[in-house]
N, C-alpha and C positions, 0 to 999 in steps of 0.2 A: 767717737766710736773707734777710731783707729788706735787711740791710746789704750783703750780697753783690750783690744786684740793683741797689741804689742806687749802689754803687761802680762796677759795670760800666756803668751808665747815665751816670755822671759821666765816666768814662774815655772812653766812646764820644763824648760831647758835646765833650770837649776835643780828641779826635782830629779831629773834623769842623771845629772852629773854628781849629785850629792852622795848617793850610796857608793859610787866607785871610789870616792876619796877615802872611805873607811875599809876598803877591801884588803889592803895589805898592811901589816904592822910595820912600824918604823924600825924596830930593832928585832933581831931574832929572839925567840923565846928561850929563857934559861932552861937548861936540862938538869934539873935537880931530881930528887927522889920522888917528887909528886906526880911525875908523868907515868901513866900506866899504858902498856901496850895492849891493845884490844884486838882480839881475834887474829893474833899473829900477823897483823898488818894487812889483812885481806879486805877489810872494809866491813860496813854493816851488812848483816844478812849472809855473810860468807864465812867459811872456816877452812882450815887446812886439812887435806886428806892426802897422805903420802907425799907431803911437801908441795902440793899444788893447791892453790886457792879454788874452792868450789862453792857454789851457792848451796845453801841448806835445802832449798827446794829440790835441787838435783839429787841430793842424797835421799830425800824422801821418795821421790819418784822412782829412783833406782831400786830402793827397798821394796816398794809396792810392785814393781815389775817382777822382781825375783819371787815374791810371794805368789803372784798370779801364775807364774810359770810352774812353781812347785805344785799348785793345786791342779793344774792341767795334767801333770804327769801321773797322777794317781788314778 
């Protein structure tokens, strides 16, 4: 029974360590014309507004707030 527990523990340890071995490439990626810059380097779901990275949801919420304020002034 102890062999079974030790075998399971070893298998579990190998499963934890295996993905980390693939985390970093061995060599830097070549910079040829195939690389495309996406969203100006801000990341997914973000865009640049006046040179600052802003979430797209922030833009939408700001726009909604302005519309609500304009409706209240009439």
